[in-house]
C-alpha positions in Angstrom: -8.1 15.4 -4.1 -9.4 12.3 -3.1 -7.9 10.6 0.1 -8.3 7.2 -1.6 -6.4 8.6 -4.7 -3.7 9.9 -2.1 -2.4 6.6 -1.0 -1.2 4.7 -4.5 -0.2 8.3 -5.2 2.0 8.5 -2.1 3.0 4.8 -2.6 4.0 5.2 -5.9 6.3 8.3 -5.2 7.8 6.6 -2.1 8.9 3.6 -3.7 10.3 5.6 -6.5 12.5 7.1 -4.0 13.5 4.3 -2.5 14.4 2.2 -6.0 16.1 5.6 -7.1 18.2 5.4 -3.9 19.0 1.5 -4.6 19.9 1.7 -8.0 22.0 4.9 -6.7 23.9 2.8 -4.7 24.6 0.0 -6.8 26.0 2.1 -9.8 28.4 3.0 -7.2 27.2 5.4 -4.4 24.3 7.6 -4.1 26.0 10.2 -2.8 24.6 13.3 -0.2 21.3 12.7 -1.5 20.9 9.1 -0.9 19.8 9.7 2.8 17.0 12.5 1.3 15.9 9.6 -0.5 15.6 7.5 1.9 13.6 9.9 4.6 11.6 11.4 1.8 10.4 7.4 0.6 9.9 6.4 4.4 7.4 9.8 4.6 5.4 8.9 1.2 5.1 5.1 2.3 3.8 6.1 5.6 1.4 8.1 4.2 0.4 5.3 1.8 0.3 2.9 4.5 -1.9 5.3 6.8 -4.4 5.5 3.8 -4.8 1.9 3.6 -4.8 1.4 7.2 -7.7 3.9 7.4 -9.4 1.8 4.8 -9.3 -1.5 6.7 -11.9 -0.1 9.1 -15.7 0.8 8.9 -16.5 4.8 7.8 -18.8 4.6 10.8 -16.1 4.9 13.4 -13.6 7.5 12.8 -11.8 7.8 15.7 -10.7 3.8 15.1 -10.1 4.9 11.6 -7.3 7.3 12.8 -6.2 4.9 15.4 -5.6 2.4 12.5 -4.1 4.7 10.2 -1.5 5.7 12.8 -1.1 2.1 14.0 -0.5 0.7 10.3 2.7 2.0 9.2 4.1 1.7 12.4 3.1 -2.1 12.2 4.4 -2.7 8.6 7.6 -0.3 9.7 8.3 -2.7 12.5 8.0 -5.9 10.5 10.1 -4.6 7.9 12.7 -3.3 10.4 12.5 -7.3 12.1 13.1 -8.9 8.4 15.9 -6.9 7.3 18.0 -7.5 10.7 21.6 -6.9 10.3 21.4 -7.2 6.2 21.7 -4.5 3.4 19.5 -2.3 4.2 19.7 -0.1 1.1 19.1 -3.4 -0.7 15.9 -4.4 1.3 14.4 -1.1 0.8 15.2 -1.1 -2.6 13.2 -4.6 -2.8 10.4 -2.9 -0.6 10.2 0.0 -2.9 9.8 -2.1 -6.2 6.9 -3.9 -4.6 5.4 -0.6 -3.6 5.7 0.6 -6.9 4.4 -2.6 -8.4 1.1 -2.4 -5.9 0.5 1.3 -6.4 0.8 1.5 -10.1 -1.7 -1.6 -10.4 -3.9 0.2 -8.1 -3.4 3.2 -10.3 -4.4 1.2 -12.8 -7.1 -0.9 -12.0 -8.8 1.7 -9.8 -10.9 1.1 -6.5 -13.5 -0.8 -8.2 -15.3 -3.3 -6.6 -16.7 -6.6 -8.8 -20.2 -6.5 -8.6 -21.8 -10.1 -7.0 -22.7 -12.4 -9.7 -26.1 -13.3 -9.4 -27.7 -16.2 -10.5 -31.2 -16.5 -12.1 -33.1 -19.4 -12.2 -32.6 -23.4 -11.1 -30.4 -24.3 -8.1 -31.6 -22.1 -5.4 -33.5 -22.5 -2.5 -37.5 -23.1 -3.3 -39.5 -20.4 -1.6 -42.0 -18.3 -2.6 -40.3 -16.8 -6.0 -39.8 -21.0 -6.9 -39.8 -21.8 -10.5 -43.3 -22.1 -11.7 
């Protein structure tokens, strides 16, 4: 499996874990499986964020890619804990999980294609050795 494909799949599954926990809590209590879904979601979303973090860095510096792959999930986790504050953690994680599901599903549908730059031919460019005759 391609490592770049592992990120969206882990993000989708981790987000679904958090959304499932949130829906179970709204339906009257998640029972004993709520904490299991929380920790599974944390692990899967950490893997997804590590893949995203490693993708932010040039491929030539492996040590830097590994450093950012570890630091990026920690940064996002600390930001989520600051945003969450003293509020309802299950609801906040459910919203973040829903966001993760939408982003990961969109990335899986679109894929990691990069649009090619549009090259205009003809007038409007600088006049040089290939100028119009």
